[in-house]
N, C-alpha and C positions, 0 to 999 in steps of 0.2 A: 517536545522531542519529535523529531521525524524517522519515518519507518525505516529508510535506510539505516541509519545508525543503529535503532532497534532489530532487524535483521541479523546483523552482525551478534547478537548477544545469544550465546546457547541456552538452549533450555531442556532440560533432563528428559528423557527418553520416557520416564515415566509417565509426563503429560499423558502423550500421544496414549498410548498403553492401557491407562484407563482409561480413554475416552471410546476405543472401541469394544476394550472388556464391558463396557457398559451401554453399549450402543443397543442392545439387545433387553435391555433391564429397564429396570425402571428409573425414575427419573428423582425420588426420594422426595421430598417436600412440596406439597400444592400439588400431588399428583392427582388429587380429585379435581381440584379448579381446574389444573390443565386439560382434562379430558372434557372437562368440562365449556370449555374457551374454542378448543378443538371443534367439538359436534355445532356448534351452533354461531353463525361468523357475527361480529356486534358491529351497529350501527353506528354513524354518527350520531343518534340522537342517546345511544347507549353509552359513547364516549363523555359526551354531556353531563349524562347524567350522573357519571364516574366523578368528573370535575365540578360538577355544584356539589356532589356529596363530600367532597374531600377525602384526606388521607395523607397516609406519609410513604413514600417513594426513596430508595437508593441508588443514585447513579455513581458507578464504578467507572473512572474515563481518569485519561490525565491529558487531554486535549483544553489549554489554555483559554481560549476565547468560550465554552461551555460555564464559565464562572458567572459570564455577563447573560449569557442564553438562560441561565438559572433563576438568574435576578428576575429577568423580565416576565418568564414561565410563572414563575412567584406573585409578580404583581396583575398578573394578568386571571391567574386561579388562585386567589388569596386563602382558599380554603385546602389548597394541598401545599407540601413541605415536601421540598426537595434535599436529601443530604448527598453533598456530591464528594465523593472520595475518590483521592489519586492513590490509589494502589502498586501506582510504579509503571515502568514499561512492560514489553509482553514480558520480559522471562519471571517476574514478577507476580505482575496482574495474572496472566492466565495460570501461574501456579496456584495462585492463594485461589482465582476460581473457580478451578478446579477441584480443591481441595475443600472448598464450600460444597460444590453440589454432591462429593462423593461423601462426605459428614451431613448432608442432608442437613444443613444451617448454616446462615450468616451468608444465604448468595442471597447477590444485589438484586432489584428489580430492573436495572439496566445496567448492560455493561458494552463497553467500548473494545469490539475488537476489531484486529485489521483484517485485510480481504485475504490476503494469503492463510490466516490461521482458521478461518470462518468457516472452510469445509469440514474440518475436524468435530465442530463443535456442533455443527448441522446432524453431520452423520451418527454422531452417539446420542441426536434426541436430548442434548444437553439446552438447545434454545428453541425455544417456539417458533413455530411456523406462521408467519404474520399475516395469512393469508385471509386467517380467522376475523382480522380487524378491516380487511379491505384494501393490503398493501398490496397483493395484484392489480390492482386497479392504478397504482402509479407507474405503470408502465409509461413510459414517455416522458416521464417527468424527469430523469437522472439521463446522463451521458450514458452510451454503450458500457464502457468496461467495468465503470462500478454497478452498474445494475444488474449486470452480469454475474460479476462476482458475489452480490448478496443471493441470487438463487440458484436451487438446485432441484432437479426433476419441475415439477409443479411448487414447489414450495419457494416462500420468501424467509430469507432468517437472518433479517438485518434490514434497516434501510439505512443507504451509503449516506456518511458526513460528509466528506470530501474528497478527492480523487487526486491522483499525481500524475495524471499526462507528462511528458518525459518531453524535455526539448535541450538544445544547445546552448549554454553559460560557455560566455567566452568574455577575455579580457582583450576588448578595443585595442587598448594600447600596446601590449604585447604584438596583439596582429600588426598592430598601424606600424610600429618599431620596424618589422622584421619582416613589412612586405607580403603579410598571409592572408591570402584573401578568405573570406568563410567558404569553409567547405558545406558543399550541397548533397555530396556522398561521402561513402566511406571510404573509398577511393583518395578522393580529395583530402579527408580526414589524415590518413595515413600519411599522403603524400607533406600534408602541411605539418605532420609529427615529426620526418624527420627531415625538412629546414629549418624546422626551428629547433631542435636540439643540435642540426650540424652550428648554426648560426650563433648559437649559447648551451654551451653541454651541461648547464646548470637549471637549464628551463629545459619542464617537459609538458606535452600537448595536455597531458590528464593524469591523474595519479591512479595505480588498483595495485592492487596486493590478494585480490580474490572477497568477493560477497556475491552471496547467493541470490540477492535480488536482484542487482544488477545485473547478473548473469543473464538471470532468467527473464526480464525484461528486454535484454539484448536481441534475446533468441525469440521473445515474442513478435517483437518489431521485423524481426528477418521471417515471420509467418512461419516459426518453428511450433512442434503441437507435441511437445516433447512426453506431456503427461495426459491419456485419456484416462476419463473417470464417470464410471456408472455408478452409482451406490458404494459398494464394495467390492466393487470388479473395476479396477486398476491396470494400466498399462505403461512402462515407462519407457523410452527408446528415445535415446540422446544422439541417435545416428541417421536423425533427420535430417531432409535438406535443409531447411532453416536452419537448425545444431547446426550444421556443416557452412554453410556461409559464415553464421557467425564466427563460428574458430580457425576459419581459414582467414580471415581478416584480423582477426585480435593477434592468432597468433604470432603474428609480423611484428604488433608494438610491443608484443613479452620480451620476443625472440630477441628484436635489436635494442632492447632497454630503453624504449622510447616512452615508456611510462612510469612515474616516479615511483619508486617502491616504498610509498608513504601511507598508511592507512587513514581513511578517511574519518575525520572526526576527532584526529588526533591534534595535541597541539602544533606539531609539524604539518599539517594540512592547513591547518590556518593559516600559518605563518606563510605557506606557500602559494595560497590562494592570494593574501597580503600585496605579498615581494612579486607577484607575477612570475613564480619558478612554474607551478601549475595552471597553465594559459586556459584550460576549459572544463566543463564539467558537463556530463549528459546525463539530466538527471531528472526528479520530477518538479512538477509545478508549484510546490511546498516552498520551493528554495528559496524566493527571495527576500522571504523575511531571517531567513538563516545567515544570506549574507550579508543584510542589511543590520543584522544584531552583533555575528560574529567576525566581520569581516570591514570593520571599519576605515580600515587603509585603501579598500578597494571602491569606494564609494566615485563612484562618476567614471569609472574606467572597465565595467561592466556590461556586457549585454545581452539581451536574447535572442536564437535565431532558432529555427525550425530546425528540428534533427536530420545529421544526413541521413542520406536515404540508400537503400543497397542499390537501385538502380536509378538511373537519371531521371527528372522529372516524376519521381513517383511521390508519392504522400502516406507513408503509413506512421503511427508512432506506437508507442505499448505504455502501460500506465506501468508504473514507479512508488509503490506507497499505497497510503489510503487507508480509510477505518470506516466502520459500520457501528451504529449502537444495534444492540441485537439484546432481546428480552431469554431471560436464562428460563427454563422451562419450571425452574424451581419457585420462580416468583410468585405470589400469593394475589400481587393485584398489577396483574397485566394490563386493566384497562388503563389505569393510570398512567404506567411504564410508556404505553405507545401511545398515550397522549402525549405526553413527554416527548417520545420519540419524533414524533412527526411533528411535534411543535420546531423542534431543531433541527431537522432533515429537510423540512418539506413549510414549512408555515415560516411564519416571524423570526424564528431562530436564526432562518440562513443568514441575513441579512446580518444581522446582529454579527455574527461571524465573520462572513465578508468583511464588513468594519473594523472587525479585528484582525484581519490580516488573513485569515483564512482562504483557501482556495476551495468555491464549492463543487458539488457534484450532479447540483442540479440545472439544468437546459436556458430556465427563465434565466437565470442567474450570471450564466457568461453569458449571455447574448446579449444583456443589458445595458444600455450605452454606457451608462456611469461607468460600469465597471471594465468595458474595453477600452474607454476614453481615459482611462488613470494614468497619468503619468510617473512616472518611479524616478524621483531625484537620484538616486543610487544609479539608477542604469542612465545617466545621461538623459531623462527627462522623456524616456522611452516608454511607450502605451506596450509595455511586456503583455498584457493580459491577452490583449489580440493574439501573440505567438499562441500563447498558454491554450488560450481557451481554441483558436482551430486546432490544437495538437489533441485536444479532447475528441473531437469528430472525427481525428482521422484513426483511431486507437484500431487496430486489428481484430477483429472477429474471433471467437472459435478459442481462447485463450481459457484452459483450465488448472489449477493447481491440485497437490494432491490433499485424500483426506487425512495425509499426517505428516505435511508440509514443514510443521514447525521443527519435527524430527530431522526430515529431509535439510534443511538447513543448516540444521546443529551440526552435520558430519560433512558438510561441504566443504570446508579447511582441509578437513581429513583427506580431502579424494581431491578436488578440483584445485584447491588451496599449492598442493605441492607444484602445481605448474609453473606459478609464479619464483619459486624458489628454484627452479630444476630439475633436469631429473624424469620430466615426465611434457606432454604436451596438453593442452588444452580438452581437446579432444579425448585423450586415454585419461585424461583426470575426469570428464563425463560417463566414460566407461563406467570408472571406478564407482564414481557417483550413484551411476542408474545400477551395478549391481548392488550397492549397502540398499539401495532405498528397495529393489527389488526382494533380497533377502529379509529386510524387516518387513516387509508387506507380505509376503508366507507368515513370518514369526507369530505375526500379531493378526493373521487369520484370513485377511484381503485374499482373494481370490483374484491370480497375478494371469493378464490374458498374454 
């Protein structure tokens, strides 16, 4: 399941409340072992010794290619048993993880945590700082977006598993039919939206009913920095130039009813992607497999191009989705847990996942000729990964998520979402989202700047 769909799921505010409440408290089970782990860095020799000794770890994750990774890991290290548990998507998995942390029992040794959710687990010290295992020495191994997403201060709180650099997925058959050129700028994209809908009132350039992940990614690409975070100090300001750049452009599409009022991942959405009534998607690099499996009618019709730019000749992109593998602080077997996530996200497991269709976060795999030169029959034989890998290198620096982003996203449709049903604008909706996020921060004891 992809991250954009998971962003749309709501998570009760109790998750962030309990995370902040435990920020200054004990991590519960495994506290003594955790303190020892932090006090002395583990060498590769120590990790190998743990693998040789063996044991059992539990991995809580939903990403399907991890099944093959577990098989490879156990074949290489036969004394280690990995229990792979699918705890569901973020709503279910994060709730279950936090409940286990609060209870002090049933905590997995490894947990898949999306980049936007990781900061609040790190702030509450619910996940271990992996610098104790030398994770900080992996700087340069991953592309900038994912690597920055797992770091906070001097700490590293997970290893990037995948990434979602954004690109423009478009229906070439529809574009050719209406003589629409692939837009290189957002101004050209808006013009294409008008031309398409005028030619066929049943066709739309894209769909949008309001999505927190999409909106923040678009602001990110525009150079916006609405979130400033320093530990428990936060600043939320959606009046910055990058945000206004996005809202000024996107409001035109919403006001002129040029985006299909169809929610992503619905049956109507899949139908629209297949019949050409939804002509483009601005989305993360994990999308090809979703189109191939869910929109079979679009085979041969779709192509991938760079994300449209805010200025002609620009080269900026943003991340949209992606996950880390983190180690809960309460794990009693951190050495084996780290050995597993390093195998999965740095070593042999990465190629296993790439072979299974995943989009990696490691620079070496993204730059490999076999990866970049792969031809995709669904996309008319296009070498799609060349476009996506280039986007990964163009992610704008300096983006931060709130340490309670899961909660913030859950109230997005109550604020910004109203702009899609009339009565307010995107900019006003973002002001309401800003106010709700600030009120929540104050209520939970954050220092608001």
